[in-house]
All heavy atoms as a GROMACS GRO file, in nm:
protein
  511
    1MET      N    1   0.974  -0.489   0.639
    1MET     CA    2   0.832  -0.451   0.658
    1MET      C    3   0.783  -0.510   0.786
    1MET      O    4   0.803  -0.629   0.818
    1MET     CB    5   0.750  -0.518   0.548
    1MET     CG    6   0.766  -0.446   0.414
    1MET     SD    7   0.672  -0.522   0.285
    1MET     CE    8   0.792  -0.616   0.204
    2LEU      N    9   0.719  -0.431   0.868
    2LEU     CA   10   0.661  -0.478   0.989
    2LEU      C   11   0.512  -0.509   0.957
    2LEU      O   12   0.442  -0.427   0.912
    2LEU     CB   13   0.666  -0.371   1.097
    2LEU     CG   14   0.804  -0.323   1.136
    2LEU    CD1   15   0.796  -0.208   1.234
    2LEU    CD2   16   0.885  -0.438   1.194
    3MET      N   17   0.481  -0.635   0.983
    3MET     CA   18   0.339  -0.678   0.953
    3MET      C   19   0.268  -0.713   1.083
    3MET      O   20   0.264  -0.824   1.122
    3MET     CB   21   0.348  -0.794   0.856
    3MET     CG   22   0.407  -0.759   0.728
    3MET     SD   23   0.316  -0.806   0.590
    3MET     CE   24   0.434  -0.893   0.496
    4ASN      N   25   0.215  -0.615   1.141
    4ASN     CA   26   0.134  -0.637   1.258
    4ASN      C   27  -0.012  -0.633   1.221
    4ASN      O   28  -0.078  -0.525   1.227
    4ASN     CB   29   0.166  -0.525   1.364
    4ASN     CG   30   0.083  -0.543   1.490
    4ASN    OD1   31   0.023  -0.648   1.509
    4ASN    ND2   32   0.100  -0.449   1.581
    5SER      N   33  -0.062  -0.741   1.168
    5SER     CA   34  -0.196  -0.742   1.111
    5SER      C   35  -0.292  -0.820   1.203
    5SER      O   36  -0.384  -0.888   1.156
    5SER     CB   37  -0.196  -0.804   0.972
    5SER     OG   38  -0.142  -0.932   0.974
    6GLY      N   39  -0.272  -0.800   1.337
    6GLY     CA   40  -0.354  -0.873   1.428
    6GLY      C   41  -0.506  -0.847   1.424
    6GLY      O   42  -0.585  -0.936   1.446
    7SER      N   43  -0.541  -0.722   1.393
    7SER     CA   44  -0.686  -0.693   1.386
    7SER      C   45  -0.728  -0.691   1.240
    7SER      O   46  -0.653  -0.664   1.149
    7SER     CB   47  -0.717  -0.560   1.456
    7SER     OG   48  -0.661  -0.454   1.379
    8GLY      N   49  -0.854  -0.721   1.220
    8GLY     CA   50  -0.907  -0.721   1.084
    8GLY      C   51  -0.931  -0.580   1.033
    8GLY      O   52  -0.914  -0.483   1.106
    9GLY      N   53  -0.970  -0.566   0.910
    9GLY     CA   54  -1.003  -0.439   0.851
    9GLY      C   55  -0.883  -0.372   0.788
    9GLY      O   56  -0.777  -0.430   0.768
   10GLU      N   57  -0.906  -0.244   0.757
   10GLU     CA   58  -0.806  -0.164   0.682
   10GLU      C   59  -0.693  -0.120   0.771
   10GLU      O   60  -0.717  -0.072   0.879
   10GLU     CB   61  -0.873  -0.045   0.619
   10GLU     CG   62  -0.780   0.041   0.538
   10GLU     CD   63  -0.850   0.155   0.473
   10GLU    OE1   64  -0.962   0.187   0.503
   10GLU    OE2   65  -0.778   0.227   0.391
   11ALA      N   66  -0.572  -0.140   0.727
   11ALA     CA   67  -0.454  -0.090   0.795
   11ALA      C   68  -0.419   0.050   0.750
   11ALA      O   69  -0.456   0.092   0.641
   11ALA     CB   70  -0.330  -0.184   0.764
   12LYS      N   71  -0.348   0.119   0.834
   12LYS     CA   72  -0.292   0.249   0.796
   12LYS      C   73  -0.144   0.236   0.800
   12LYS      O   74  -0.085   0.191   0.906
   12LYS     CB   75  -0.336   0.355   0.891
   12LYS     CG   76  -0.285   0.496   0.857
   12LYS     CD   77  -0.360   0.602   0.925
   12LYS     CE   78  -0.304   0.740   0.896
   12LYS     NZ   79  -0.305   0.777   0.751
   13LEU      N   80  -0.074   0.270   0.690
   13LEU     CA   81   0.067   0.254   0.676
   13LEU      C   82   0.142   0.377   0.648
   13LEU      O   83   0.090   0.472   0.586
   13LEU     CB   84   0.098   0.149   0.562
   13LEU     CG   85   0.023   0.016   0.570
   13LEU    CD1   86   0.056  -0.064   0.442
   13LEU    CD2   87   0.055  -0.060   0.694
   14ALA      N   88   0.276   0.379   0.679
   14ALA     CA   89   0.361   0.483   0.634
   14ALA      C   90   0.454   0.416   0.542
   14ALA      O   91   0.518   0.323   0.581
   14ALA     CB   92   0.438   0.549   0.752
   15TYR      N   93   0.465   0.466   0.416
   15TYR     CA   94   0.544   0.402   0.313
   15TYR      C   95   0.683   0.462   0.304
   15TYR      O   96   0.700   0.582   0.291
   15TYR     CB   97   0.474   0.418   0.178
   15TYR     CG   98   0.334   0.356   0.184
   15TYR    CD1   99   0.222   0.438   0.203
   15TYR    CD2  100   0.318   0.214   0.171
   15TYR    CE1  101   0.097   0.383   0.210
   15TYR    CE2  102   0.195   0.163   0.175
   15TYR     CZ  103   0.081   0.248   0.197
   15TYR     OH  104  -0.044   0.188   0.206
   16GLY      N  105   0.784   0.376   0.311
   16GLY     CA  106   0.928   0.416   0.299
   16GLY      C  107   0.990   0.356   0.177
   16GLY      O  108   0.922   0.277   0.106
   17PRO      N  109   1.117   0.391   0.143
   17PRO     CA  110   1.182   0.341   0.023
   17PRO      C  111   1.205   0.191   0.028
   17PRO      O  112   1.218   0.132  -0.081
   17PRO     CB  113   1.310   0.421   0.016
   17PRO     CG  114   1.333   0.476   0.155
   17PRO     CD  115   1.197   0.485   0.216
   18ASN      N  116   1.214   0.132   0.143
   18ASN     CA  117   1.248  -0.010   0.149
   18ASN      C  118   1.140  -0.092   0.223
   18ASN      O  119   1.164  -0.214   0.246
   18ASN     CB  120   1.381  -0.029   0.224
   18ASN     CG  121   1.490   0.039   0.148
   18ASN    OD1  122   1.502   0.024   0.024
   18ASN    ND2  123   1.572   0.116   0.219
   19GLY      N  124   1.030  -0.036   0.255
   19GLY     CA  125   0.927  -0.108   0.324
   19GLY      C  126   0.823  -0.010   0.376
   19GLY      O  127   0.823   0.109   0.339
   20PHE      N  128   0.735  -0.060   0.458
   20PHE     CA  129   0.635   0.024   0.520
   20PHE      C  130   0.627  -0.001   0.665
   20PHE      O  131   0.669  -0.107   0.722
   20PHE     CB  132   0.494   0.004   0.449
   20PHE     CG  133   0.451  -0.142   0.450
   20PHE    CD1  134   0.392  -0.200   0.555
   20PHE    CD2  135   0.464  -0.213   0.334
   20PHE    CE1  136   0.348  -0.328   0.559
   20PHE    CE2  137   0.415  -0.349   0.325
   20PHE     CZ  138   0.357  -0.404   0.443
   21ARG      N  139   0.570   0.095   0.741
   21ARG     CA  140   0.549   0.080   0.885
   21ARG      C  141   0.402   0.084   0.916
   21ARG      O  142   0.330   0.168   0.855
   21ARG     CB  143   0.621   0.203   0.954
   21ARG     CG  144   0.623   0.196   1.106
   21ARG     CD  145   0.720   0.293   1.164
   21ARG     NE  146   0.726   0.421   1.096
   21ARG     CZ  147   0.663   0.531   1.133
   21ARG    NH1  148   0.589   0.532   1.243
   21ARG    NH2  149   0.675   0.645   1.063
   22VAL      N  150   0.359  -0.005   1.000
   22VAL     CA  151   0.217  -0.014   1.032
   22VAL      C  152   0.181   0.097   1.139
   22VAL      O  153   0.241   0.089   1.248
   22VAL     CB  154   0.186  -0.151   1.086
   22VAL    CG1  155   0.034  -0.160   1.127
   22VAL    CG2  156   0.209  -0.259   0.981
   23LEU      N  157   0.096   0.185   1.106
   23LEU     CA  158   0.052   0.288   1.196
   23LEU      C  159  -0.077   0.246   1.266
   23LEU      O  160  -0.099   0.275   1.380
   23LEU     CB  161   0.030   0.421   1.124
   23LEU     CG  162   0.145   0.477   1.052
   23LEU    CD1  163   0.104   0.604   0.972
   23LEU    CD2  164   0.265   0.504   1.144
   24ARG      N  165  -0.161   0.171   1.199
   24ARG     CA  166  -0.279   0.110   1.252
   24ARG      C  167  -0.299  -0.028   1.200
   24ARG      O  168  -0.298  -0.050   1.081
   24ARG     CB  169  -0.405   0.198   1.219
   24ARG     CG  170  -0.532   0.137   1.285
   24ARG     CD  171  -0.659   0.223   1.252
   24ARG     NE  172  -0.688   0.213   1.114
   24ARG     CZ  173  -0.724   0.308   1.036
   24ARG    NH1  174  -0.731   0.431   1.081
   24ARG    NH2  175  -0.744   0.291   0.909
   25ALA      N  176  -0.306  -0.126   1.289
   25ALA     CA  177  -0.305  -0.266   1.250
   25ALA      C  178  -0.433  -0.296   1.162
   25ALA      O  179  -0.538  -0.230   1.184
   25ALA     CB  180  -0.304  -0.353   1.370
   26GLY      N  181  -0.415  -0.383   1.067
   26GLY     CA  182  -0.520  -0.427   0.984
   26GLY      C  183  -0.473  -0.534   0.893
   26GLY      O  184  -0.352  -0.575   0.900
   27GLN      N  185  -0.557  -0.588   0.809
   27GLN     CA  186  -0.520  -0.694   0.721
   27GLN      C  187  -0.499  -0.650   0.576
   27GLN      O  188  -0.438  -0.720   0.496
   27GLN     CB  189  -0.622  -0.802   0.723
   27GLN     CG  190  -0.634  -0.869   0.858
   27GLN     CD  191  -0.734  -0.985   0.860
   27GLN    OE1  192  -0.810  -1.001   0.768
   27GLN    NE2  193  -0.732  -1.058   0.967
   28TYR      N  194  -0.543  -0.533   0.538
   28TYR     CA  195  -0.527  -0.490   0.401
   28TYR      C  196  -0.530  -0.333   0.386
   28TYR      O  197  -0.557  -0.267   0.486
   28TYR     CB  198  -0.646  -0.540   0.316
   28TYR     CG  199  -0.785  -0.500   0.374
   28TYR    CD1  200  -0.834  -0.375   0.338
   28TYR    CD2  201  -0.853  -0.583   0.454
   28TYR    CE1  202  -0.962  -0.334   0.393
   28TYR    CE2  203  -0.975  -0.543   0.511
   28TYR     CZ  204  -1.028  -0.420   0.476
   28TYR     OH  205  -1.145  -0.381   0.533
   29VAL      N  206  -0.490  -0.289   0.269
   29VAL     CA  207  -0.502  -0.143   0.230
   29VAL      C  208  -0.576  -0.141   0.101
   29VAL      O  209  -0.585  -0.246   0.031
   29VAL     CB  210  -0.367  -0.074   0.226
   29VAL    CG1  211  -0.298  -0.064   0.355
   29VAL    CG2  212  -0.281  -0.143   0.126
   30PHE      N  213  -0.629  -0.022   0.071
   30PHE     CA  214  -0.700  -0.014  -0.057
   30PHE      C  215  -0.610   0.053  -0.157
   30PHE      O  216  -0.539   0.153  -0.130
   30PHE     CB  217  -0.827   0.074  -0.044
   30PHE     CG  218  -0.931   0.001   0.031
   30PHE    CD1  219  -0.966   0.038   0.162
   30PHE    CD2  220  -1.006  -0.100  -0.030
   30PHE    CE1  221  -1.068  -0.026   0.232
   30PHE    CE2  222  -1.104  -0.166   0.036
   30PHE     CZ  223  -1.134  -0.127   0.172
   31CYS      N  224  -0.601  -0.005  -0.280
   31CYS     CA  225  -0.526   0.048  -0.391
   31CYS      C  226  -0.574   0.198  -0.419
   31CYS      O  227  -0.693   0.220  -0.431
   31CYS     CB  228  -0.536  -0.033  -0.513
   31CYS     SG  229  -0.457   0.038  -0.663
   32ALA      N  230  -0.479   0.292  -0.431
   32ALA     CA  231  -0.515   0.427  -0.454
   32ALA      C  232  -0.578   0.455  -0.590
   32ALA      O  233  -0.647   0.554  -0.605
   32ALA     CB  234  -0.389   0.514  -0.433
   33VAL      N  235  -0.558   0.362  -0.681
   33VAL     CA  236  -0.610   0.386  -0.818
   33VAL      C  237  -0.736   0.301  -0.838
   33VAL      O  238  -0.839   0.357  -0.881
   33VAL     CB  239  -0.504   0.349  -0.925
   33VAL    CG1  240  -0.562   0.357  -1.063
   33VAL    CG2  241  -0.381   0.440  -0.903
   34SER      N  242  -0.729   0.169  -0.814
   34SER     CA  243  -0.838   0.080  -0.845
   34SER      C  244  -0.937   0.063  -0.729
   34SER      O  245  -1.052   0.020  -0.751
   34SER     CB  246  -0.787  -0.058  -0.883
   34SER     OG  247  -0.732  -0.122  -0.768
   35GLY      N  248  -0.901   0.099  -0.608
   35GLY     CA  249  -0.987   0.073  -0.492
   35GLY      C  250  -0.990  -0.070  -0.443
   35GLY      O  251  -1.057  -0.103  -0.349
   36GLU      N  252  -0.915  -0.154  -0.509
   36GLU     CA  253  -0.906  -0.294  -0.472
   36GLU      C  254  -0.833  -0.313  -0.336
   36GLU      O  255  -0.739  -0.250  -0.308
   36GLU     CB  256  -0.827  -0.367  -0.578
   36GLU     CG  257  -0.799  -0.512  -0.551
   36GLU     CD  258  -0.712  -0.577  -0.661
   36GLU    OE1  259  -0.695  -0.516  -0.771
   36GLU    OE2  260  -0.664  -0.690  -0.636
   37ALA      N  261  -0.892  -0.400  -0.255
   37ALA     CA  262  -0.828  -0.432  -0.127
   37ALA      C  263  -0.705  -0.520  -0.155
   37ALA      O  264  -0.711  -0.616  -0.223
   37ALA     CB  265  -0.926  -0.512  -0.032
   38VAL      N  266  -0.591  -0.477  -0.099
   38VAL     CA  267  -0.462  -0.551  -0.111
   38VAL      C  268  -0.422  -0.597   0.027
   38VAL      O  269  -0.388  -0.518   0.115
   38VAL     CB  270  -0.357  -0.454  -0.167
   38VAL    CG1  271  -0.226  -0.533  -0.191
   38VAL    CG2  272  -0.402  -0.393  -0.301
   39PRO      N  273  -0.418  -0.730   0.045
   39PRO     CA  274  -0.369  -0.785   0.172
   39PRO      C  275  -0.222  -0.743   0.196
   39PRO      O  276  -0.142  -0.736   0.108
   39PRO     CB  277  -0.378  -0.938   0.157
   39PRO     CG  278  -0.477  -0.957   0.045
   39PRO     CD  279  -0.461  -0.836  -0.048
   40LEU      N  280  -0.189  -0.712   0.317
   40LEU     CA  281  -0.059  -0.666   0.354
   40LEU      C  282   0.053  -0.762   0.313
   40LEU      O  283   0.157  -0.720   0.261
   40LEU     CB  284  -0.040  -0.635   0.505
   40LEU     CG  285  -0.126  -0.518   0.557
   40LEU    CD1  286  -0.081  -0.492   0.704
   40LEU    CD2  287  -0.114  -0.396   0.474
   41GLU      N  288   0.024  -0.889   0.318
   41GLU     CA  289   0.124  -0.989   0.279
   41GLU      C  290   0.149  -0.991   0.128
   41GLU      O  291   0.252  -1.045   0.082
   41GLU     CB  292   0.095  -1.128   0.329
   41GLU     CG  293  -0.033  -1.190   0.285
   41GLU     CD  294  -0.156  -1.152   0.368
   41GLU    OE1  295  -0.145  -1.074   0.467
   41GLU    OE2  296  -0.267  -1.207   0.341
   42GLU      N  297   0.059  -0.928   0.054
   42GLU     CA  298   0.074  -0.922  -0.094
   42GLU      C  299   0.111  -0.784  -0.143
   42GLU      O  300   0.130  -0.765  -0.267
   42GLU     CB  301  -0.057  -0.965  -0.159
   42GLU     CG  302  -0.096  -1.108  -0.138
   42GLU     CD  303  -0.227  -1.152  -0.192
   42GLU    OE1  304  -0.278  -1.081  -0.284
   42GLU    OE2  305  -0.283  -1.249  -0.145
   43LEU      N  306   0.123  -0.685  -0.055
   43LEU     CA  307   0.156  -0.552  -0.091
   43LEU      C  308   0.298  -0.536  -0.132
   43LEU      O  309   0.389  -0.568  -0.053
   43LEU     CB  310   0.126  -0.450   0.023
   43LEU     CG  311   0.150  -0.306  -0.004
   43LEU    CD1  312   0.062  -0.253  -0.117
   43LEU    CD2  313   0.125  -0.222   0.125
   44ARG      N  314   0.322  -0.501  -0.263
   44ARG     CA  315   0.459  -0.487  -0.314
   44ARG      C  316   0.491  -0.352  -0.374
   44ARG      O  317   0.600  -0.320  -0.399
   44ARG     CB  318   0.485  -0.597  -0.420
   44ARG     CG  319   0.462  -0.743  -0.372
   44ARG     CD  320   0.574  -0.784  -0.285
   44ARG     NE  321   0.558  -0.923  -0.246
   44ARG     CZ  322   0.498  -0.966  -0.138
   44ARG    NH1  323   0.442  -0.876  -0.054
   44ARG    NH2  324   0.488  -1.091  -0.103
   45TYR      N  325   0.382  -0.276  -0.404
   45TYR     CA  326   0.400  -0.152  -0.480
   45TYR      C  327   0.336  -0.033  -0.404
   45TYR      O  328   0.216  -0.044  -0.363
   45TYR     CB  329   0.335  -0.162  -0.617
   45TYR     CG  330   0.386  -0.291  -0.689
   45TYR    CD1  331   0.311  -0.404  -0.693
   45TYR    CD2  332   0.510  -0.291  -0.748
   45TYR    CE1  333   0.360  -0.519  -0.750
   45TYR    CE2  334   0.564  -0.407  -0.810
   45TYR     CZ  335   0.481  -0.522  -0.811
   45TYR     OH  336   0.528  -0.635  -0.869
   46TRP      N  337   0.408   0.078  -0.393
   46TRP     CA  338   0.362   0.196  -0.330
   46TRP      C  339   0.444   0.311  -0.372
   46TRP      O  340   0.555   0.300  -0.424
   46TRP     CB  341   0.353   0.189  -0.177
   46TRP     CG  342   0.489   0.156  -0.114
   46TRP    CD1  343   0.591   0.244  -0.086
   46TRP    CD2  344   0.536   0.028  -0.076
   46TRP    NE1  345   0.690   0.181  -0.028
   46TRP    CE2  346   0.666   0.047  -0.020
   46TRP    CE3  347   0.486  -0.100  -0.078
   46TRP    CZ2  348   0.748  -0.058   0.028
   46TRP    CZ3  349   0.563  -0.205  -0.028
   46TRP    CH2  350   0.691  -0.181   0.021
   47SER      N  351   0.398   0.433  -0.346
   47SER     CA  352   0.470   0.552  -0.372
   47SER      C  353   0.509   0.619  -0.237
   47SER      O  354   0.421   0.649  -0.156
   47SER     CB  355   0.387   0.656  -0.448
   47SER     OG  356   0.451   0.779  -0.448
   48VAL      N  357   0.639   0.640  -0.218
   48VAL     CA  358   0.682   0.706  -0.097
   48VAL      C  359   0.642   0.854  -0.101
   48VAL      O  360   0.595   0.904  -0.004
   48VAL     CB  361   0.842   0.694  -0.086
   48VAL    CG1  362   0.890   0.772   0.037
   48VAL    CG2  363   0.882   0.552  -0.071
   49ASP      N  364   0.662   0.916  -0.216
   49ASP     CA  365   0.627   1.060  -0.227
   49ASP      C  366   0.476   1.082  -0.210
   49ASP      O  367   0.439   1.178  -0.144
   49ASP     CB  368   0.670   1.113  -0.363
   49ASP     CG  369   0.818   1.117  -0.381
   49ASP    OD1  370   0.886   1.122  -0.274
   49ASP    OD2  371   0.871   1.108  -0.491
   50LEU      N  372   0.396   1.003  -0.273
   50LEU     CA  373   0.245   1.021  -0.267
   50LEU      C  374   0.184   0.947  -0.144
   50LEU      O  375   0.067   0.973  -0.112
   50LEU     CB  376   0.178   0.974  -0.391
   50LEU     CG  377   0.223   1.043  -0.517
   50LEU    CD1  378   0.160   0.976  -0.643
   50LEU    CD2  379   0.190   1.188  -0.515
   51GLN      N  380   0.263   0.862  -0.081
   51GLN     CA  381   0.213   0.784   0.036
   51GLN      C  382   0.084   0.709   0.006
   51GLN      O  383  -0.019   0.724   0.073
   51GLN     CB  384   0.197   0.873   0.158
   51GLN     CG  385   0.328   0.916   0.219
   51GLN     CD  386   0.406   0.804   0.283
   51GLN    OE1  387   0.359   0.736   0.374
   51GLN    NE2  388   0.520   0.765   0.225
   52GLU      N  389   0.089   0.631  -0.105
   52GLU     CA  390  -0.033   0.555  -0.145
   52GLU      C  391   0.014   0.421  -0.202
   52GLU      O  392   0.118   0.412  -0.260
   52GLU     CB  393  -0.117   0.634  -0.243
   52GLU     CG  394  -0.047   0.672  -0.369
   52GLU     CD  395  -0.130   0.761  -0.454
   52GLU    OE1  396  -0.220   0.840  -0.410
   52GLU    OE2  397  -0.113   0.760  -0.579
   53PRO      N  398  -0.070   0.319  -0.178
   53PRO     CA  399  -0.044   0.180  -0.222
   53PRO      C  400  -0.106   0.149  -0.355
   53PRO      O  401  -0.203   0.219  -0.396
   53PRO     CB  402  -0.105   0.099  -0.112
   53PRO     CG  403  -0.227   0.180  -0.072
   53PRO     CD  404  -0.183   0.319  -0.080
   54TYR      N  405  -0.054   0.055  -0.427
   54TYR     CA  406  -0.104   0.009  -0.557
   54TYR      C  407  -0.115  -0.139  -0.555
   54TYR      O  408  -0.037  -0.216  -0.497
   54TYR     CB  409  -0.013   0.052  -0.666
   54TYR     CG  410   0.020   0.202  -0.658
   54TYR    CD1  411   0.148   0.244  -0.632
   54TYR    CD2  412  -0.076   0.297  -0.679
   54TYR    CE1  413   0.175   0.379  -0.618
   54TYR    CE2  414  -0.057   0.432  -0.671
   54TYR     CZ  415   0.080   0.469  -0.638
   54TYR     OH  416   0.102   0.605  -0.626
   55ALA      N  417  -0.218  -0.190  -0.628
   55ALA     CA  418  -0.248  -0.336  -0.632
   55ALA      C  419  -0.154  -0.410  -0.722
   55ALA      O  420  -0.138  -0.534  -0.706
   55ALA     CB  421  -0.394  -0.355  -0.678
   56SER      N  422  -0.091  -0.350  -0.824
   56SER     CA  423  -0.003  -0.419  -0.911
   56SER      C  424   0.106  -0.330  -0.971
   56SER      O  425   0.094  -0.205  -0.957
   56SER     CB  426  -0.083  -0.478  -1.030
   56SER     OG  427  -0.125  -0.370  -1.111
   57ALA      N  428   0.209  -0.384  -1.028
   57ALA     CA  429   0.313  -0.309  -1.094
   57ALA      C  430   0.260  -0.223  -1.208
   57ALA      O  431   0.302  -0.107  -1.224
   57ALA     CB  432   0.422  -0.400  -1.147
   58GLU      N  433   0.166  -0.282  -1.285
   58GLU     CA  434   0.105  -0.204  -1.394
   58GLU      C  435   0.030  -0.081  -1.347
   58GLU      O  436   0.049   0.028  -1.404
   58GLU     CB  437   0.009  -0.300  -1.470
   58GLU     CG  438  -0.059  -0.224  -1.585
   58GLU     CD  439  -0.168  -0.312  -1.652
   58GLU    OE1  440  -0.182  -0.433  -1.618
   58GLU    OE2  441  -0.234  -0.258  -1.743
   59ILE      N  442  -0.043  -0.094  -1.241
   59ILE     CA  443  -0.116   0.020  -1.187
   59ILE      C  444  -0.019   0.123  -1.132
   59ILE      O  445  -0.033   0.244  -1.155
   59ILE     CB  446  -0.216  -0.031  -1.076
   59ILE    CG1  447  -0.333  -0.105  -1.142
   59ILE    CG2  448  -0.270   0.093  -0.998
   59ILE    CD1  449  -0.421  -0.174  -1.039
   60ALA      N  450   0.082   0.078  -1.061
   60ALA     CA  451   0.185   0.170  -1.007
   60ALA      C  452   0.257   0.246  -1.119
   60ALA      O  453   0.269   0.368  -1.110
   60ALA     CB  454   0.284   0.095  -0.921
   61THR      N  455   0.293   0.175  -1.219
   61THR     CA  456   0.366   0.236  -1.334
   61THR      C  457   0.272   0.342  -1.405
   61THR      O  458   0.320   0.452  -1.428
   61THR     CB  459   0.411   0.131  -1.433
   61THR    OG1  460   0.495   0.037  -1.369
   61THR    CG2  461   0.477   0.193  -1.554
   62ARG      N  462   0.153   0.306  -1.421
   62ARG     CA  463   0.062   0.394  -1.488
   62ARG      C  464   0.037   0.523  -1.406
   62ARG      O  465   0.038   0.633  -1.455
   62ARG     CB  466  -0.072   0.321  -1.511
   62ARG     CG  467  -0.169   0.388  -1.607
   62ARG     CD  468  -0.286   0.301  -1.636
   62ARG     NE  469  -0.313   0.213  -1.522
   62ARG     CZ  470  -0.399   0.112  -1.524
   62ARG    NH1  471  -0.473   0.087  -1.625
   62ARG    NH2  472  -0.418   0.039  -1.412
   63ARG      N  473   0.021   0.504  -1.273
   63ARG     CA  474  -0.005   0.615  -1.182
   63ARG      C  475   0.122   0.708  -1.180
   63ARG      O  476   0.102   0.830  -1.183
   63ARG     CB  477  -0.034   0.562  -1.044
   63ARG     CG  478  -0.046   0.666  -0.937
   63ARG     CD  479  -0.175   0.743  -0.942
   63ARG     NE  480  -0.190   0.819  -0.822
   63ARG     CZ  481  -0.228   0.943  -0.814
   63ARG    NH1  482  -0.256   1.011  -0.926
   63ARG    NH2  483  -0.243   0.999  -0.700
   64LEU      N  484   0.236   0.654  -1.168
   64LEU     CA  485   0.357   0.732  -1.152
   64LEU      C  486   0.398   0.797  -1.277
   64LEU      O  487   0.454   0.904  -1.281
   64LEU     CB  488   0.467   0.643  -1.092
   64LEU     CG  489   0.435   0.588  -0.950
   64LEU    CD1  490   0.542   0.492  -0.906
   64LEU    CD2  491   0.415   0.704  -0.854
   65ALA      N  492   0.361   0.733  -1.391
   65ALA     CA  493   0.390   0.792  -1.522
   65ALA      C  494   0.300   0.908  -1.555
   65ALA      O  495   0.332   0.988  -1.639
   65ALA     CB  496   0.384   0.685  -1.632
   66SER      N  497   0.183   0.912  -1.491
   66SER     CA  498   0.085   1.015  -1.518
   66SER      C  499   0.128   1.149  -1.459
   66SER      O  500   0.060   1.250  -1.478
   66SER     CB  501  -0.052   0.979  -1.469
   66SER     OG  502  -0.057   0.982  -1.326
   67GLY      N  503   0.242   1.153  -1.381
   67GLY     CA  504   0.288   1.274  -1.318
   67GLY      C  505   0.205   1.320  -1.204
   67GLY      O  506   0.189   1.437  -1.178
   68ALA      N  507   0.150   1.228  -1.132
   68ALA     CA  508   0.064   1.258  -1.018
   68ALA      C  509   0.128   1.346  -0.915
   68ALA      O  510   0.235   1.356  -0.885
   68ALA     CB  511   0.018   1.128  -0.952
   0.00000   0.00000   0.00000
C-alpha cells in the first residue's frame, strides 16, 4: 500500500487485490456503506470489483453478501 497522505481531507484510491494506490492524497476515505471516515492507516477492507472502501470486516461482509 502506498500511503501518500501528505495533504488533509479525503483521499481518492484505486483498490487492488493486495493493496490500494493513492490517486489523490488525503488522510481518509469514506466507508461506502456507513459513511464513516476511515483513516488510510486503518483501512483494511475494500472491494476490488466495486472499488469501494469499508470501515470494518462486518460491514464489508454484509455488503458483499448482499450481492451488490
